[in-house]
N, C-alpha and C positions, 0 to 999 in steps of 0.2 A: 253195192251201192256207193255211188260217190255222186257230191252233192255239184248243183248245178254251175258249172263254170263261171258263168256270169254272175254269179251272188256275191254278195259282199263277205260272205263265210267262208267260201273258195276261197277267196283271194288274202284275209286276213291272216297277219304271221301266227303261226302257232307257239305260244310262251314255249320257251326253251325250259326256264324251271319255273315252279309256282312257289309262290310263299304260299301257309298257312295250312290248315286242314282240308282234305277233300273226302268227304263222305260219300262211304260206298257199301255195295250190298255183296257182300263175301257168300259163298257158297264152300260147303262140304262136297270135297271130290276124293274119287278111290283111284288115285293115279298106281300104277305099278311101274317101281323103278328099280336098277340092278343094286344090289345090296350095298357094296361097297361104295357106290357114287352115291346115295342116299344116307349114309354114315358120314360119308365126306361134306354133303350138305349141310345135315345135323350140328356138324360138329363147326363149321361154318359160321351157322347163325348163333350157336352159342358162342365163338367168336367175336363177333361183331355187335352181340346183344341184341339180336332177333328175331323173332320168330321165323319158324321156317317158311309159313305163307310168307312173311315180309320180304324176306330173301327171294325166294322165287318170283313174285311177283316184281320185284326190283330187275334182277338177272333178263326177265321178259320186257319188260319196259323198256331197258336198254337196250335190248336185242333189238326188238321193232324199230326202235331208232337208228340203227347202225353205228350203237356205240360198245365201247366196251364198258363192263359193269365193274371191273373190278382195278382198284390201283394195283403198283408193282409190290406193295407190300401185302396186299391183300392175296396177291398171287401168289409168294411167298409161303401164305399161311396157308393157302390150299396145297401147294406143294408138301410141307410138312401132313398136311393131314390125309393127302393121299396117301403118303409114305406109311403111316401109324396105322390106316385101313385098309391096306394093301390094292388101293386102286389103282391100278395099270391102263384102265379105259381113257382114250383121248379122243380126239373130234373127229379125227379118221375112222374111228369104232362106232360113230351114230348112225342108228339105222342099218347097221351089219349084224346088232344083239338077238339071238334067239334063246328060248329057253326050253329045256328037256321035255318031252311029250310027260303030262300028269303033274307040271310044275306050277299048275296055275292056284293052288292053297295059300293061303297065307300064314308065315309065319312069324 
């Protein structure tokens, strides 16, 4: 649904950055993800002193606005974490990953 183009809300600029705390409702999710990628994300969350959920929210919110979520220093840390956890996946691999039959058990 899109707002009425003539409404004041549709013409008001969206603030780029907000100050203060925004109260939200969070839900638990059971997302499946490639193992080494998850290890890198958990390591990055620890490195940045964030929860995994906060890290993922930040990545998604930046992506939704077409912005890069990481500084050059953080990208360097990600590179190191990928080496540590053996993550060789790249953006070119997205939407190409499959699982062997019967691998749906959680370990």
